[in-house]
C-alpha positions as CSV (number, residue, x, y, z in Angstrom):
1,M,137.6,-25.9,50.5
2,S,134.3,-26.5,52.3
3,K,132.2,-23.8,54.0
4,H,132.2,-23.4,57.7
5,Y,130.2,-20.2,58.0
6,F,128.0,-20.1,54.9
7,G,125.0,-22.5,54.5
8,T,122.3,-22.8,51.9
9,D,121.2,-19.2,52.5
10,G,124.0,-17.2,53.9
11,I,125.3,-17.4,57.5
12,R,122.8,-18.3,60.2
13,G,122.6,-19.4,63.8
14,R,121.7,-18.7,67.4
15,T,122.8,-15.1,68.3
16,N,125.6,-14.7,70.8
17,A,126.5,-18.3,70.3
18,G,128.5,-20.2,67.8
19,V,129.2,-18.1,64.7
20,M,126.4,-15.5,65.0
21,T,128.1,-13.0,67.2
22,A,128.9,-9.3,66.9
23,A,132.6,-10.2,66.4
24,T,131.7,-12.5,63.5
25,A,129.4,-9.9,62.0
26,M,132.1,-7.2,62.1
27,K,134.7,-9.6,60.5
28,V,132.2,-10.5,57.8
29,G,131.7,-6.8,57.1
30,M,135.5,-6.4,56.9
31,A,136.0,-9.4,54.6
32,A,133.0,-8.7,52.3
33,G,134.1,-5.1,52.1
34,K,137.6,-6.1,51.1
35,R,136.2,-8.6,48.6
36,F,134.2,-5.9,46.8
37,L,136.7,-3.0,46.9
38,R,137.1,-3.0,43.2
39,G,138.0,0.0,41.1
40,D,138.8,3.5,42.3
41,H,135.3,4.8,42.9
42,R,133.9,5.5,46.3
43,H,132.6,2.1,47.5
44,R,129.2,1.6,49.1
45,V,127.2,-1.2,50.9
46,V,123.5,-1.3,51.5
47,I,122.4,-2.9,54.8
48,G,118.8,-3.9,55.7
49,K,117.4,-6.1,58.5
50,D,114.3,-7.7,59.8
51,T,112.7,-6.9,63.2
52,R,114.7,-9.2,65.5
53,L,116.1,-7.8,68.7
54,S,119.6,-8.9,67.7
55,G,119.4,-6.9,64.5
56,Y,120.6,-3.7,66.3
57,M,123.7,-5.5,67.5
58,L,124.6,-7.1,64.2
59,E,123.8,-4.1,62.2
60,N,126.2,-1.9,64.2
61,A,128.9,-4.5,64.1
62,M,128.7,-4.8,60.3
63,V,128.8,-1.0,60.0
64,A,132.0,-1.0,62.0
65,G,133.4,-3.8,59.8
66,F,132.6,-2.2,56.4
67,T,133.6,1.4,57.4
68,S,136.9,0.1,58.8
69,V,138.0,-1.1,55.4
70,G,136.8,2.0,53.6
71,M,133.2,1.3,52.5
72,D,130.4,3.8,53.0
73,V,127.3,2.3,54.5
74,V,123.6,3.0,53.6
75,L,121.2,1.8,56.3
76,L,117.7,0.9,55.2
77,G,116.3,-0.2,58.6
78,P,113.7,-3.0,58.6
79,M,113.1,-4.0,55.0
80,P,112.4,-7.2,53.1
81,T,115.3,-9.2,51.7
82,P,114.2,-8.5,48.1
83,A,114.2,-4.8,48.9
84,V,117.8,-5.0,49.8
85,A,118.6,-6.8,46.5
86,L,116.6,-4.1,44.6
87,L,118.2,-1.1,46.4
88,T,121.7,-2.6,46.1
89,R,121.3,-2.2,42.3
90,E,119.4,1.0,42.4
91,L,121.9,2.8,44.7
92,R,124.8,1.5,42.6
93,A,126.2,-0.3,45.7
94,D,129.1,-2.7,45.5
95,V,127.5,-5.2,48.0
96,G,124.2,-5.6,49.8
97,V,123.5,-7.2,53.2
98,M,120.3,-8.5,54.7
99,I,120.4,-9.3,58.5
100,S,117.8,-11.9,59.0
101,A,117.2,-15.6,59.9
102,S,114.1,-15.7,57.7
103,H,111.4,-18.0,59.1
104,N,113.5,-19.0,62.2
105,P,112.6,-17.8,65.8
106,Y,113.8,-14.5,67.0
107,E,116.7,-16.0,69.0
108,D,118.4,-16.8,65.6
109,N,119.8,-14.4,63.1
110,G,121.7,-14.5,59.9
111,I,123.6,-12.6,57.2
112,K,122.7,-12.8,53.5
113,L,125.0,-11.1,51.0
114,F,124.2,-9.7,47.6
115,G,126.6,-8.7,44.8
116,P,126.3,-5.4,42.9
117,D,123.9,-7.1,40.4
118,G,121.4,-7.8,43.2
119,F,121.9,-11.5,43.1
120,K,123.1,-13.6,46.0
121,L,126.8,-14.2,46.1
122,S,128.4,-17.0,44.1
123,D,130.2,-19.9,45.8
124,E,133.4,-18.4,44.7
125,D,132.7,-15.1,46.5
126,E,131.5,-16.9,49.7
127,L,134.6,-19.1,49.8
128,A,136.8,-16.1,49.3
129,I,135.1,-14.3,52.2
130,E,135.3,-17.4,54.4
131,A,139.0,-17.6,53.8
132,M,139.5,-14.0,55.0
133,L,137.6,-14.6,58.2
134,G,140.6,-16.5,59.5
135,E,143.1,-13.9,58.4
136,E,144.2,-10.4,59.5
137,I,142.4,-7.9,57.2
138,D,144.2,-4.7,56.4
139,L,142.3,-1.6,57.6
140,A,141.8,1.6,55.7
141,P,144.0,4.6,56.4
142,S,142.4,7.0,58.8
143,P,141.3,9.5,56.0
144,E,139.7,6.7,54.0
145,I,137.4,5.3,56.8
146,G,133.9,5.0,55.5
147,R,130.8,6.9,56.5
148,A,127.3,5.6,57.4
149,R,123.9,7.2,56.8
150,R,120.3,6.2,56.8
151,I,118.0,6.9,54.0
152,D,114.4,7.8,54.7
153,D,112.7,6.9,51.4
154,A,113.7,3.2,51.2
155,R,110.2,2.0,51.9
156,G,108.7,4.3,49.3
157,R,111.2,3.1,46.7
158,Y,110.4,-0.5,47.3
159,I,106.7,0.0,47.3
160,H,106.9,1.8,44.0
161,A,109.0,-1.1,42.5
162,V,106.5,-3.7,43.8
163,K,103.5,-2.0,42.3
164,A,105.4,-1.5,39.0
165,S,105.5,-5.3,38.7
166,L,101.8,-5.1,37.6
167,P,100.4,-3.5,34.5
168,E,99.0,-0.1,35.2
169,N,95.5,-1.2,34.3
170,V,95.4,-3.9,37.0
171,R,93.6,-2.8,40.2
172,L,92.5,-4.7,43.2
173,D,89.3,-2.8,43.9
174,G,86.6,-4.9,45.6
175,L,89.0,-7.4,47.0
176,K,89.2,-7.9,50.8
177,I,92.7,-9.3,51.6
178,V,94.2,-10.5,54.9
179,V,98.0,-9.8,54.9
180,D,100.0,-11.6,57.6
181,C,103.5,-10.0,57.8
182,A,104.8,-12.4,60.5
183,N,105.8,-9.3,62.7
184,G,108.7,-9.2,60.3
185,A,110.5,-7.0,57.7
186,A,107.5,-6.3,55.5
187,Y,105.2,-5.2,58.3
188,Q,104.9,-1.7,56.8
189,V,105.6,-2.1,53.1
190,A,103.5,-5.1,52.1
191,P,100.1,-3.9,53.4
192,S,100.8,-0.4,52.0
193,A,101.7,-1.7,48.5
194,I,98.6,-3.8,48.3
195,W,96.3,-1.1,49.8
196,E,97.6,1.4,47.2
197,L,96.4,-0.8,44.5
198,G,92.8,-0.5,45.7
199,A,92.3,-3.5,48.0
200,E,90.6,-3.5,51.4
201,I,93.4,-4.7,53.8
202,H,93.1,-6.5,57.1
203,A,96.7,-6.5,58.3
204,I,98.0,-8.9,61.0
205,G,101.5,-9.7,62.2
206,V,102.3,-6.0,62.0
207,N,103.3,-5.2,65.5
208,P,106.9,-6.3,65.9
209,N,108.6,-6.0,69.3
210,G,111.9,-7.7,68.6
211,R,110.8,-11.0,70.0
212,N,107.6,-11.9,68.2
213,I,108.8,-12.4,64.6
214,N,107.3,-15.6,63.2
215,E,105.7,-16.3,66.6
216,R,102.4,-18.1,65.8
217,C,102.1,-16.1,62.6
218,G,103.4,-15.8,59.1
219,S,104.0,-18.4,56.4
220,T,105.2,-21.1,58.8
221,H,102.4,-20.7,61.3
222,L,99.2,-20.5,59.4
223,D,96.4,-20.9,62.0
224,L,96.1,-17.2,62.6
225,V,95.8,-16.1,59.0
226,R,93.4,-19.0,58.2
227,E,91.1,-18.1,61.1
228,T,91.3,-14.4,60.2
229,V,90.4,-15.0,56.5
230,V,87.3,-17.0,57.4
231,A,86.2,-14.9,60.3
232,S,86.5,-11.6,58.3
233,G,84.9,-12.9,55.1
234,A,88.0,-12.0,53.2
235,D,88.5,-13.1,49.5
236,I,92.1,-14.3,50.1
237,G,94.9,-14.3,52.6
238,I,98.6,-13.5,52.0
239,A,101.2,-14.9,54.5
240,L,104.8,-13.8,54.4
241,D,107.8,-14.9,56.5
242,G,110.1,-12.9,58.6
243,D,112.1,-11.4,55.8
244,A,109.3,-11.5,53.2
245,D,110.9,-13.6,50.6
246,R,108.3,-16.4,51.0
247,L,104.6,-16.5,50.2
248,I,101.9,-18.9,51.2
249,V,98.3,-18.1,50.1
250,I,95.0,-18.9,51.9
251,D,91.8,-19.2,49.9
252,E,88.5,-17.7,51.1
253,K,87.6,-21.1,52.8
254,G,90.8,-21.2,54.8
255,A,92.5,-23.8,52.7
256,V,96.3,-23.5,52.3
257,V,97.9,-22.9,48.9
258,D,101.6,-23.7,49.0
259,G,104.4,-22.8,46.7
260,D,103.8,-25.7,44.4
261,Q,100.2,-24.6,43.7
262,I,101.4,-21.0,43.3
263,M,104.0,-22.1,40.7
264,A,101.4,-24.1,38.9
265,L,99.1,-21.0,38.7
266,L,101.8,-18.5,37.7
267,G,103.5,-20.8,35.2
268,T,100.3,-21.8,33.3
269,E,98.9,-18.3,33.5
270,M,102.0,-16.7,32.1
271,A,102.3,-19.4,29.5
272,Q,98.7,-18.6,28.3
273,R,99.7,-14.9,28.1
274,G,102.9,-15.7,26.2
275,L,105.1,-14.5,29.0
276,L,106.7,-17.7,30.3
277,R,110.3,-18.4,29.3
278,G,112.1,-21.7,29.4
279,G,109.0,-23.8,28.6
280,G,108.2,-24.5,32.3
281,V,109.2,-23.7,35.8
282,V,112.2,-24.5,38.1
283,A,111.6,-26.1,41.5
284,T,113.5,-28.3,43.9
285,V,113.5,-32.0,44.6
286,M,111.0,-31.3,47.4
287,S,108.2,-30.1,45.1
288,N,105.3,-32.5,44.9
289,L,105.0,-35.1,42.1
290,G,101.5,-33.7,41.5
291,L,103.0,-30.4,40.3
292,E,105.3,-32.3,37.8
293,R,102.3,-34.3,36.5
294,Y,100.1,-31.2,36.2
295,L,102.7,-29.2,34.3
296,A,103.3,-32.1,31.9
297,G,99.6,-32.1,31.2
298,Q,100.0,-28.5,30.1
299,D,103.0,-29.3,27.9
300,L,105.3,-27.6,30.4
301,T,108.3,-29.0,32.1
302,L,109.4,-29.1,35.8
303,E,113.1,-28.6,36.2
304,R,114.3,-29.9,39.6
305,T,117.3,-28.7,41.5
306,A,118.9,-29.3,44.9
307,V,117.1,-27.6,47.9
308,G,117.7,-23.9,48.3
309,D,116.5,-20.9,46.3
310,R,120.0,-20.2,45.2
311,H,120.1,-23.5,43.3
312,V,116.7,-22.6,41.7
313,L,117.9,-19.2,40.7
314,E,121.1,-20.6,39.2
315,R,119.2,-23.0,37.0
316,M,116.8,-20.3,36.0
317,K,119.6,-18.0,34.9
318,T,121.6,-20.6,33.0
319,Q,118.7,-22.2,31.2
320,G,116.5,-19.1,30.5
321,F,113.6,-19.7,32.9
322,N,111.7,-16.7,34.4
323,V,109.5,-18.6,37.0
324,G,110.8,-20.8,39.8
325,G,110.5,-21.4,43.5
326,E,110.1,-23.8,46.3
327,Q,107.2,-25.6,47.9
328,S,107.9,-23.7,51.1
329,G,106.9,-20.5,49.3
330,H,110.1,-18.9,47.8
331,M,108.9,-17.5,44.6
332,I,111.5,-16.2,42.1
333,L,110.0,-14.1,39.2
334,L,113.1,-12.9,37.3
335,D,111.0,-10.4,35.3
336,H,110.5,-8.5,38.5
337,A,113.2,-9.4,41.1
338,T,116.6,-11.0,41.5
339,T,115.6,-13.0,44.5
340,G,112.5,-14.5,46.1
341,D,109.9,-11.8,46.7
342,G,106.8,-12.7,48.6
343,T,105.0,-9.4,48.0
344,V,105.7,-9.4,44.2
345,A,104.5,-13.0,44.0
346,A,101.4,-12.1,46.0
347,L,100.6,-9.3,43.5
348,Q,100.9,-11.7,40.6
349,V,98.5,-14.1,42.3
350,L,96.0,-11.3,43.0
351,A,96.2,-10.1,39.4
352,A,95.5,-13.6,38.2
353,L,92.5,-13.7,40.6
354,V,91.2,-10.4,39.2
355,R,91.7,-11.4,35.5
356,S,90.0,-14.8,36.1
357,G,86.9,-13.4,37.9
358,K,87.0,-16.6,40.0
359,R,87.0,-17.2,43.7
360,A,90.4,-18.1,45.2
361,S,89.2,-21.7,46.0
362,E,88.4,-22.2,42.3
363,L,91.6,-20.7,40.9
364,L,94.3,-21.8,43.2
365,H,94.0,-25.5,43.5
366,L,95.1,-26.7,40.1
367,F,96.2,-30.2,41.0
368,D,95.7,-32.8,43.7
369,P,99.0,-33.3,45.6
370,V,100.4,-36.8,45.7
371,P,100.6,-38.0,49.4
372,Q,103.8,-36.6,50.7
373,L,105.4,-36.8,54.2
374,L,108.4,-35.0,55.5
375,K,109.9,-35.7,58.9
376,N,113.0,-34.3,60.6
377,V,115.4,-36.3,62.7
378,R,117.6,-34.1,65.0
379,F,121.2,-35.3,65.6
380,S,124.1,-33.9,67.7
381,G,127.0,-34.8,65.6
382,G,128.6,-37.3,63.2
383,K,127.2,-38.3,59.8
384,P,124.3,-40.6,60.4
385,L,123.5,-40.8,56.6
386,A,126.9,-42.5,56.1
387,D,126.0,-45.4,58.5
388,A,125.7,-48.7,56.7
389,R,122.5,-49.6,58.4
390,V,120.9,-46.3,57.3
391,Q,122.1,-46.8,53.7
392,K,120.6,-50.3,53.6
393,V,117.1,-49.0,54.8
394,I,117.2,-46.2,52.3
395,A,118.1,-48.6,49.4
396,E,115.2,-50.9,50.4
397,A,112.8,-47.9,50.5
398,E,114.0,-46.7,47.1
399,A,113.3,-50.1,45.6
400,Q,109.9,-50.2,47.3
401,L,108.9,-46.9,45.8
402,S,110.4,-47.4,42.4
403,G,108.0,-46.3,39.7
404,R,105.4,-45.2,42.2
405,G,106.9,-42.4,44.1
406,R,110.1,-40.5,45.2
407,L,112.4,-40.4,48.2
408,V,114.5,-37.3,49.2
409,I,116.8,-37.5,52.2
410,R,119.2,-34.6,53.0
411,P,120.8,-32.8,55.9
412,S,119.4,-29.4,56.6
413,G,121.6,-26.5,55.6
414,T,120.4,-24.4,58.5
415,E,119.7,-26.8,61.4
416,P,121.3,-30.0,62.8
417,V,118.6,-32.2,61.4
418,I,118.2,-34.8,58.7
419,R,115.1,-34.2,56.5
420,V,113.4,-37.4,55.3
421,M,110.7,-36.9,52.6
422,A,108.8,-39.5,50.6
423,E,105.8,-39.3,48.3
424,G,103.7,-41.7,46.3
425,D,100.2,-42.6,45.4
426,D,99.8,-44.9,48.5
427,S,99.8,-42.7,51.7
428,S,100.3,-45.7,54.0
429,E,103.3,-46.9,52.1
430,V,104.8,-43.4,52.2
431,A,104.3,-43.3,56.0
432,S,105.9,-46.7,56.4
433,V,108.9,-45.8,54.3
434,V,109.5,-42.5,56.1
435,G,109.1,-44.1,59.6
436,A,111.6,-46.8,58.8
437,I,114.2,-44.4,57.6
438,C,113.7,-42.0,60.5
439,D,114.1,-44.8,63.0
440,A,117.3,-45.9,61.3
441,V,118.7,-42.4,61.3
442,A,117.7,-41.8,64.9
443,E,119.4,-45.1,66.0
444,A,122.6,-44.2,64.0
445,A,122.6,-40.7,65.6
446,A,122.2,-42.0,69.1
């Protein structure tokens, strides 16, 4: 059975259109509730959200769904995705829910589900929930309808856990740090956690109004944080996305440090301290060839997976790695979190900065990226990658890059676009290859 609702990271789409409606959210709550009604204890679900306007609507709909099948609901309010994963375990909940569309614009929203262990759901669980969405779901008898309550100390619990990811002797005194929270879920907790460790904080993207999440700020729109770091004379900048599971770093000169460079730093730094497990790091096929070459030079491996942090996490768990992530900034540090956590990853970078005594520009650029180009081709339907003309152009490109670069072509799991990426030592060749494939895909999709 293929998935209709779930993509690479939960359910996501334009609100009040397609699948992302209040009716769908309520049914997902009913189905997920039924799926996790196991045992004879009083069942509980934890629900968090980011700062999107539609979060109110979807939150209330999911409360109705879960309580209607007999689950009690604990509401966290605006909190990062990793906080939901953490509190699902801490509160002994049976399931956790994050209402967010991550880095997407405010018009979109999504639903991410976590099991009682704080990890994202397996394919088996997602398929089982999908199957129930098309069926009648038995409701709880009237005396067994669930209750809902908000907890007031969720932020404090998460801040404490984030700070505990660092040794007690690590302080950030003397560092001036710009923290861009994308007007999203971490707008209160991330600046507070870093400030409590002694840093001077210049916080931006901390005035959400329901519509400005990810709007010209955060990890996907870096001009604001880069300008602020340079103008304020800060030592470093930290940019999160809407649900704070991604991290992009800015050095004191305004240069961008992406997820690949962060993995290079954390992997080698932890290896030197005897803390790295698995003999390397796990990343996706989108990570730069320069990272792979750098790690090999440090006698470390780069394990590649399909795109999506859930694939990274699965490989980490099955093969014993504790550091993984994506070029886009998802950083999974299994010693401290069960999912990507931008704030935890930021603290590890800041701790490395303190230990090294170097400036960010000296510490954070460990390898020169191989020229890489990614373009998206939007399509309205069909399967353009199955077109014979497209396949021929792709085969020719693979032959051209053989031994000198890589080619990755895939449909997005969250948008109707085909992503075409190529990398190699010759930037003009890379641009030519990507252009030819995009033209062929566009023609097939017309």
